[in-house]
C-alpha positions in Angstrom: -43.7 57.5 -45.1 -45.2 57.0 -48.2 -45.4 60.4 -48.9 -41.7 61.3 -48.6 -40.5 64.5 -50.7 -37.7 64.2 -53.0 -34.7 66.1 -52.5 -34.4 69.1 -54.7 -31.2 70.8 -55.9 -28.8 71.9 -53.1 -26.5 74.3 -54.4 -25.2 76.2 -51.4 -26.0 74.5 -48.1 -26.3 76.6 -45.2 -24.5 74.1 -43.4 -21.4 72.3 -44.8 -19.1 69.6 -43.9 -15.6 69.1 -45.4 -16.3 65.5 -45.7 -17.5 66.9 -49.2 -14.8 69.1 -50.7 -16.5 69.7 -54.0 -17.2 73.5 -53.2 -13.2 74.1 -52.7 -12.2 76.5 -55.6 -8.6 77.0 -54.6 -6.0 75.8 -52.0 -2.5 75.8 -51.0 -0.4 72.7 -51.6 0.0 72.5 -47.7 -3.9 71.9 -47.4 -4.9 68.5 -46.8 -8.2 66.5 -45.9 -7.8 64.7 -42.6 -10.2 62.2 -41.4 -9.7 61.9 -37.4 -10.3 58.6 -35.5 -12.7 58.6 -32.9 -12.1 57.7 -29.4 -12.9 53.9 -28.5 -14.7 53.5 -25.4 -15.5 50.1 -23.9 -18.8 49.3 -22.2 -20.1 47.2 -19.4 -23.4 45.5 -19.0 -23.8 44.7 -22.6 -22.0 41.4 -22.6 -23.8 38.1 -23.6 -25.8 36.2 -21.2 -25.2 32.7 -19.8 -25.8 29.5 -22.0 -29.5 29.0 -22.8 -30.4 32.4 -21.9 -32.4 35.0 -24.1 -29.1 36.7 -25.2 -26.4 34.1 -25.1 -25.2 34.5 -28.5 -25.8 38.4 -29.1 -26.9 41.0 -26.2 -26.8 44.3 -27.8 -26.4 43.9 -31.5 -27.4 46.6 -34.2 -30.1 48.6 -32.4 -30.5 52.3 -31.6 -29.2 54.5 -28.5 -31.3 57.7 -27.7 -30.9 60.2 -24.9 -34.3 60.3 -23.3 -35.6 61.5 -20.1 -32.6 62.4 -18.6 -31.0 58.8 -19.5 -29.5 56.6 -22.5 -32.1 54.4 -23.6 -31.3 51.3 -25.8 -33.2 49.1 -28.1 -31.0 46.2 -29.2 -30.9 43.0 -30.9 -30.6 39.5 -28.8 -29.9 36.2 -29.8 -31.1 33.3 -27.5 -28.7 30.5 -26.9 -28.5 27.4 -29.1 -31.3 24.9 -28.5 -30.6 22.5 -31.6 -28.1 22.4 -34.3 -30.9 22.1 -36.9 -32.9 25.2 -35.6 -33.0 28.1 -37.5 -30.1 30.1 -36.2 -31.1 33.7 -37.5 -33.8 34.1 -34.8 -33.7 37.5 -33.2 -35.5 39.0 -30.3 -35.5 42.7 -29.1 -34.0 44.0 -25.8 -34.1 47.1 -23.6 -31.2 48.6 -21.6 -30.4 51.7 -19.9 -27.5 53.6 -18.9 -26.7 57.1 -17.0 -23.6 57.6 -18.9 -23.8 55.5 -21.9 -20.9 53.4 -21.0 -22.3 51.5 -18.1 -25.5 49.6 -18.9 -28.1 47.5 -17.5 -30.7 45.3 -18.4 -33.9 46.0 -16.5 -36.2 43.3 -15.6 -39.1 44.5 -17.8 -41.7 41.7 -16.8 -43.2 42.4 -20.4 -42.9 38.7 -22.1 -41.1 35.8 -22.1 -41.1 35.4 -18.2 -42.2 31.5 -17.9 -39.1 30.5 -20.1 -36.5 33.5 -19.1 -37.3 35.1 -16.0 -35.9 38.7 -15.4 -35.4 39.2 -19.0 -35.2 42.6 -20.6 -37.3 41.6 -23.6 -40.2 43.5 -25.6 -43.0 42.3 -27.7 -41.0 43.6 -30.8 -40.4 40.9 -33.2 -37.5 40.3 -35.5 -34.2 42.4 -35.5 -34.6 45.9 -34.2 -32.7 48.4 -36.6 -34.0 51.8 -35.7 -35.8 53.7 -33.2 -36.4 57.3 -33.9 -38.7 60.3 -32.8 -40.9 60.7 -35.7 -42.2 63.7 -37.2 -45.1 65.6 -35.7 -48.3 63.9 -36.4 -47.1 60.3 -36.1 -49.4 59.7 -33.3 -46.7 58.1 -31.2 -43.5 59.0 -29.5 -41.2 56.4 -31.3 -41.0 54.5 -34.7 -39.2 51.3 -35.0 -38.2 49.4 -37.9 -37.7 45.5 -37.4 -36.3 42.9 -40.1 -38.1 39.8 -39.4 -36.7 36.7 -41.2 -38.9 33.9 -39.3 -42.2 33.5 -38.1 -43.0 35.1 -34.4 -41.1 33.6 -31.5 -43.1 31.4 -29.5 -43.6 32.6 -25.8 -42.2 36.1 -26.6 -44.1 37.7 -29.6 -46.6 35.1 -30.6 -49.6 36.4 -28.3 -51.7 37.9 -31.1 -50.3 41.7 -30.7 -48.2 41.1 -34.0 -48.3 39.5 -37.1 -45.9 37.8 -39.6 -46.6 37.8 -43.6 -43.1 37.1 -44.8 -39.6 38.2 -44.2 -38.9 41.9 -44.8 -38.9 45.3 -42.8 -42.0 46.1 -40.6 -42.8 49.4 -38.9 -44.0 49.8 -35.1 -45.0 52.5 -32.9 -44.9 53.3 -29.2 -45.9 55.8 -26.7 -43.3 54.9 -24.0 -40.5 52.6 -26.1 -41.4 49.5 -24.2 -45.0 48.5 -25.2 -45.4 48.5 -29.4 -48.1 48.4 -31.9 -47.8 47.1 -35.2 -48.0 49.8 -37.9 -47.4 47.8 -41.1 -49.4 44.6 -41.6 -47.0 43.5 -44.5 -43.4 44.0 -44.9 -42.7 47.8 -46.2 -39.6 46.7 -47.8 -37.9 43.1 -48.9 -34.3 44.6 -49.3 -31.8 42.7 -47.4 -30.4 43.4 -44.1 -30.6 46.8 -43.5 -33.4 49.0 -41.7 -31.9 52.1 -40.3 -34.5 54.5 -40.3 -33.4 58.4 -40.3 -35.8 61.4 -39.5 -34.8 64.3 -41.8 -36.5 67.3 -40.0 -35.3 69.7 -42.4 -37.2 68.2 -45.4 -39.7 66.6 -43.2 -39.2 62.9 -44.7 -37.8 59.7 -43.7 -34.6 57.9 -44.9 -33.1 54.2 -44.7 -29.7 55.6 -43.3 -27.1 54.8 -40.7 -27.6 56.4 -37.2 -25.4 58.2 -34.7 -26.5 59.7 -31.3 -25.7 63.2 -30.9 -25.2 63.9 -27.3 -24.1 67.7 -26.6 -21.2 68.8 -28.6 -20.4 65.0 -29.1 -21.5 62.0 -31.5 -21.5 58.4 -30.3 -21.7 55.4 -32.6 -22.4 52.3 -30.9 -20.6 49.4 -32.4 -20.7 45.7 -32.1 -18.0 43.7 -32.6 -17.2 39.7 -33.0 -14.1 37.6 -32.8 -15.4 35.9 -35.6 -16.5 36.8 -39.4 -20.0 37.5 -39.8 -22.1 34.2 -40.5 -19.2 32.0 -39.3 -20.7 28.7 -38.2 -23.9 29.0 -40.2 -24.5 26.8 -43.3 -26.4 27.7 -46.4 -29.6 26.7 -45.0 -29.3 28.8 -41.8 -28.7 25.9 -39.6 -25.4 25.7 -37.5 -22.4 23.6 -38.4 -22.3 20.3 -36.5 -18.5 20.3 -36.6 -18.4 23.7 -34.3 -19.5 23.0 -30.8 -22.5 25.1 -29.6 -20.5 27.0 -26.9 -18.2 28.1 -29.4 -20.9 30.1 -31.1 -22.2 32.0 -27.9 -20.5 35.1 -26.1 -18.5 36.2 -29.2 -20.0 39.5 -29.3 -18.8 42.9 -27.7 -20.3 46.4 -27.8 -18.2 49.6 -27.9 -18.5 53.3 -28.4 -16.8 55.5 -31.0 -17.2 59.0 -29.8 -15.8 62.0 -31.4 -16.9 65.7 -31.6 -20.1 66.6 -33.3 -19.7 66.4 -37.2 -15.9 65.8 -37.4 -16.0 63.1 -40.0 -13.2 64.9 -42.0 -11.6 68.2 -42.1 -9.5 70.5 -44.2 -6.0 70.9 -42.3 -2.7 72.4 -42.4 0.3 72.3 -40.2 1.7 75.7 -41.3 0.1 78.7 -42.6 -2.0 77.9 -45.6 -5.1 78.9 -47.2 -8.1 77.5 -49.3 -11.1 79.2 -50.8 -14.7 77.9 -50.8 -17.8 79.0 -52.6 -20.7 79.4 -50.4 -23.3 81.4 -52.7 -25.1 84.4 -51.6 -25.2 85.3 -47.9 -27.7 83.0 -46.1 -27.8 84.2 -42.2 -26.9 87.2 -40.0 -24.2 84.9 -38.5 -21.5 82.4 -39.4 -19.8 79.5 -37.2 -17.1 77.0 -37.7 -16.4 73.6 -36.3 -12.6 73.8 -35.8 -9.6 73.0 -33.5 -6.0 74.6 -33.1 -2.8 73.0 -31.8 0.0 74.7 -30.0 0.0 78.3 -31.2 -1.9 77.6 -34.2 -5.1 79.8 -35.3 -7.8 80.2 -38.1 -8.6 83.2 -39.7 -11.1 83.8 -42.3 -12.0 86.2 -45.1 -14.9 87.0 -47.6 -14.5 87.9 -51.3 -17.0 88.2 -54.2 -16.8 85.3 -56.7 -15.8 86.5 -60.0 -18.9 84.7 -61.8 -21.8 82.9 -60.1 -20.3 79.4 -61.4 -19.5 76.4 -59.7 -15.5 76.8 -59.0 -15.5 80.1 -60.4 -12.4 82.0 -58.5 -12.8 85.0 -56.5 -12.8 88.5 -57.8 -10.4 90.1 -55.3 -8.6 89.2 -51.9 -11.7 90.5 -49.9 -14.6 92.5 -49.3 -14.1 95.8 -47.5 -13.9 94.9 -43.7 -13.9 91.1 -44.3 -10.1 90.6 -45.0 -7.6 88.2 -42.9 -6.4 91.1 -41.0 -9.7 92.3 -40.2 -11.0 88.9 -38.8 -10.6 88.0 -35.2 -8.6 84.9 -35.1 -9.8 81.4 -33.7 -7.9 79.4 -31.6 -9.1 76.4 -29.2 -11.5 73.6 -30.1 -15.3 74.5 -30.6 -18.0 73.2 -32.8 -19.9 76.3 -33.1 -17.3 79.0 -32.9 -18.4 82.3 -34.4 -16.6 84.2 -37.2 -16.3 87.6 -36.1 -14.7 90.8 -37.8 -13.4 93.8 -36.0 -15.1 96.6 -38.2 -17.7 94.7 -39.9 -20.5 92.0 -39.5 -21.6 89.0 -41.0 -24.9 90.6 -41.3 -23.5 93.5 -43.3 -22.5 91.2 -46.3 -24.4 91.9 -49.5 -27.4 89.5 -50.1 -27.3 89.9 -53.9 -23.5 88.8 -54.4 -21.8 85.2 -54.8 -19.2 84.8 -52.2 -16.0 83.1 -51.4 -15.4 82.0 -47.9 -11.4 82.1 -47.3 -9.8 80.2 -44.8 -6.1 80.7 -43.2 -5.3 77.8 -41.2 -1.9 77.3 -39.2 -1.7 74.1 -37.0 -5.4 73.5 -37.2 -8.2 72.2 -39.2 -11.7 72.9 -40.0 -14.4 70.6 -40.2 -17.4 72.7 -41.0 -19.1 76.0 -41.5 -22.7 76.8 -41.0 -24.8 80.0 -41.5 -26.8 80.9 -38.5 
């Protein structure tokens, strides 16, 4: 992770989401950028435990969910019940949860640690607040990497058996072959930057990023969210002790977990309720096929055309309406709801597009929206 490659210039990506519309060079007035609302799904089995339990205050905060070995596996942050109003309240443990469908969860009795104090718990010897668990790049020497934020010394009876070391607050790196038993990789904090340790693996550029994470599952993307009925930090004093004016029981079991689910890459779109067009500069041909992530409603449709750009300059307009064989009328219309719908023309193939010309991809949308295009 110390040898991450820097990001070079990316002028014409092979995959482009319309969250970024900087490459849109021309559009009709009826075209608008839309930000669809994901579907909210309530979960079960991730509720806070009873008073004095290992997860009385938080049972499944932050953390990571991966689909692995035919099931959903979650590494989550737990906060134990309050023992004293004078204790450091910013103390975190790491729990493990499983689910067959991502909605109905259970906390397995791992029998790994903390059994004397909390029999039947789902805790691991992974200290601190686990923010990320990822499958690493090849050559890492383990199946999973994890980043945790540690703000306090190792927790007695859970992580203080000598398998981990604490050398001040910050972000620590761990590795595991099964996701349950972890070994410490970084002896000292890698970063001391605050409350964020979301590790992302950039496979395309073979590097690691500190970034937010979303689980991609089939054609869907799932974002596991935690919500509370109080503001973050409510009841905590500047010295990280609890406010004695607030009853202890009022500070427990206030966090719930839900899923924000949507189709893959549908963060934003370019949409129109009536027939409208927009043009996008895409640079030279980068593949033998082209797909779009799109949906239509009622009798709507999406058609595409390909034209040559007048000059290879940013936001330069098209030279003509289309290249021969790649007009709107030549395109086989798309209707429906797909994340990778192939773009097809009646008498021409995407592979036939000239490789030495800078291109404009044209969209004609009626009662629909386009989220993404991608060279294949």
